[in-house]
C-alpha positions, 0 to 999 in steps of 0.5 A: 743767115741760114742759106750760107751756113747750108752753102758751107755744109754744101761746099765742105761735103764736095771734098771727098775722095770717091764719086759717085754717078747717077743717070737721068732717070734720077728724078723719078718720085715714089708716092713715099718721098719726102720734099722740102728744104732742109731743116735748120735741125739738120746740122745742130750736131755741126755734121749734117744729120742725112736723116733730116733731109728731105728724099727730094730737097727743093732747088732755089734759081737766080731770083730766089724761088722753087725751080725744082728739087734733086734727089738727096741721094745725088745731092749726098751719095753715100757709101755702103757704110754711111760715109757722106761721098764726093758727089758729081759736079751738076746734078740733074734738077727735075719739077714735080712732074718728073721732067728735068728742068736744069742743073745744080752745078757746083760753084754755079747753084742752078742753070736752066735746062737750055743754058750752058753752065756760066748761066744760072746763080753764082753760089750753091743755093738750097732751101733751109727752114727758118729764113 
């Protein structure tokens, strides 16, 4: 199943050696942002091809429907040299109007705003084309 491939890559990328912080303003969109699922082809080389990951990555909620997006730069922070760094354990999730609707929490998935991190789905998920 494609979703499993995404989960494995997301979990593996969380083992870097540096951390990068981000602010709640990270949801601000611009007119040129791409949005959608991570395509299957982004994983074909055995490593994630960041050039194929949209600027705004769809996030699935516990029911398997899209609840918003996370910024690619928050999900896969990079160094100036292009190396993928360790990300924050909680990433803000925004709706299409730049309103924060919750967080994507490491090892938990989507947690709606106003709930605790013990709520939400148990598996971190993003959408991948071709499921």
